[in-house]
C-alpha positions, 0 to 999 in steps of 0.5 A: 358566167363560163364562156368559151369561144371556139376553144380548141386543143391540138397534140400534135396532128391530133384535133382533140377538141374542135371549136368549141362554143357555149356559155354557162350560167349562175344555176346551170348544171351543165351536163358532157356527153360523148364517146370516149375520146371525145374531147370532154375531159380537154374541155373542163381541163381548158376551162379549169386553166389545166391545159392552156388552149390551142386557140380560142378562149375560155373566160370565168366571169369576164376573166381569162384563164389563161391571163389570169390563171390565179384569180379564176383558179380560186373561184373553181373548185375542179375534180378531175377524172381518176381523183388524183391525191396523194396516197400516203396522206389521209383525207384529214391531212389532204385536206388540211393541205388543200385548205394551206393552199385555199388559204382557208383559215380561223372558223371559216377552215374549221367549219369548211374541214368539218362540213365536208367530212360530214357531207360526204360521210369521210368520218370513218376514213379520216385517219386512213391512208388514202392509198387503202381507200376503196374507189368509192372513198377516193373518189369522195376525198376528190370531191371534197377537196373540190368543194373545200372553199365553197366555190363558184364554179364546179367542174366534175369529171365523173363525179359519181364514178365508183360510186354504189347506188346509195352514194351516187344518190348522195352525190346527185342530191349534193350537186342539186343543192349546190346548183342554186347558186353555182355553175357546175359543169359535170362530165358523165357517160351515165346517161341517167345522171343527166336527167337527174341533174342536169339543166342542159347536156352537150353532147360531144364528139370528135372535139366537136360541139353536136347538141346543146339542149335541156334533158327534156329537149334531147330526150324528145328527140328519141324515137317512140317519143310520147308513144302511147301503149293501151290494152283494153280489158275485152279483146273484142273492144279493139277494133272500135278502140282502134278505130277512134284512136285513129280519127283522133286530132294529133294520132299519126299512127295506132297499130295493134300486136298482141291485143295491145295497141301502140298510138304514135302522136304527131309531133311527139305531142303528149296525148296521154289525157286525151287517150284516157278522156277517150277511153272512159268517154266511149266505155272501153275498160283498161287493163293497162296504159303506158307511156313511153318518153323514149331512152335518152341513150338512143338520142345520143348513139343517134347523134354520135353515130350519125357524126361518124357517118360523116366523118367517114365520108369526108375521109 
């Protein structure tokens, strides 16, 4: 697994990462969330062995990334922010160069080069210089070099940045497929990406870890989580339906606005089936009924803004 313990990085007087500790096991896709400058990329660089910690440790399958850098890096595929490469090279020559570095040879080398080019749809641009490629193709070349040696661990910094919706879907599908037997860490500012591919999400701000939960657990913190909106077909049944819903076990509050009832559950419970069953049992005809699971971006804002307020109070 990957394990960090009190991982810290200073740049002069600036504390970019402040004592972050977590573990990631094979089969997990861990999402890194945080405002710009939160310390996400720096944390990933320390795990990848690209930046040395000021203090604390990061280990890969029990090996310290500082003490055993070559052994650790051999098991990691790393896509940095911006996907740096050599502009004068073609994707074909660049991936060939990476294959040399990764010491791939023979049939395995040929198979992997062909496989990643096909997986990431690079065939049309394999012999075009990288500097002339679109941002999306450059990103795909960067991802291709990260997965070329079929690593045990993937560290991906904004993997879908610059991709169109179809390309984003394909990369997310690729991440899901690879996650079965790998450890994957994904830094993203696209919150829908967290629910699409991640099994866990960490929220970082000011270099500190503020939350470490599943996407579902984070979403359950959202204002109005599992709130139900129900609109009866007959406006005259509003009063009776409202009274029945208010008396239901597990209902915290029922409000009415413009012919629609809003049902807030206690403790964020999902009462959708119970509310539907009550409406059927009492023969209320319903024109519309929806459940609101809450927005992850609201949770993100709540957690990070609360941290901002604490930091302001301290200063």
